[in-house]
C-alpha positions in Angstrom: 95.0 61.1 207.4 91.2 61.2 207.6 89.0 62.4 204.9 88.0 66.1 205.2 84.4 67.2 205.2 83.0 69.5 202.6 81.0 72.5 203.7 77.8 71.8 201.7 76.6 75.4 201.5 79.9 76.5 200.1 80.0 73.6 197.6 76.6 74.7 196.2 77.8 78.3 195.7 81.4 77.8 194.5 82.9 75.9 191.6 86.5 75.1 190.8 87.7 75.6 187.2 89.9 73.2 185.4 92.9 75.4 186.2 92.1 75.4 189.9 90.6 78.9 190.3 87.5 79.2 192.5 84.6 81.1 190.9 81.3 82.3 192.1 78.1 83.9 190.8 77.3 87.5 191.5 74.6 88.5 193.9 71.4 90.5 193.3 70.0 87.8 191.1 67.1 86.7 193.2 64.1 89.0 192.4 63.2 92.4 191.0 65.2 91.7 187.8 62.3 92.5 185.5 62.8 96.2 186.3 66.4 96.2 185.0 67.6 96.8 181.5 68.6 93.6 179.6 72.2 94.8 179.5 72.2 95.2 183.3 70.7 91.7 183.7 73.4 90.2 181.5 76.1 91.4 183.9 74.8 88.9 186.5 75.1 85.9 184.2 78.8 85.4 184.4 80.9 83.6 186.9 83.6 85.7 188.5 86.8 84.7 190.3 86.8 85.0 194.1 89.1 87.5 195.8 92.7 86.3 196.5 92.1 87.4 200.1 89.3 84.9 200.5 90.8 82.1 198.5 92.7 80.3 201.3 89.6 80.3 203.6 87.3 79.0 200.8 89.7 76.2 199.8 89.3 74.8 203.3 85.6 74.7 202.9 85.7 72.8 199.6 88.9 70.7 200.0 88.1 68.4 197.0 86.6 71.1 194.8 83.5 70.9 192.7 83.2 71.0 189.0 
């Protein structure tokens, strides 16, 4: 079977954990963060797990995962 191509935009945005979950960063991090409270800014620093509804589609985009 031939090698599968990785979707490079998805690979830059998604990571695979050691247990195989796909995680992503939250949005709203680009600009205008200086107006937010430190507690609100801290909410954007964590990686969160992708929705189970999207997982099958995203696994096709990053077949070999990225760590």
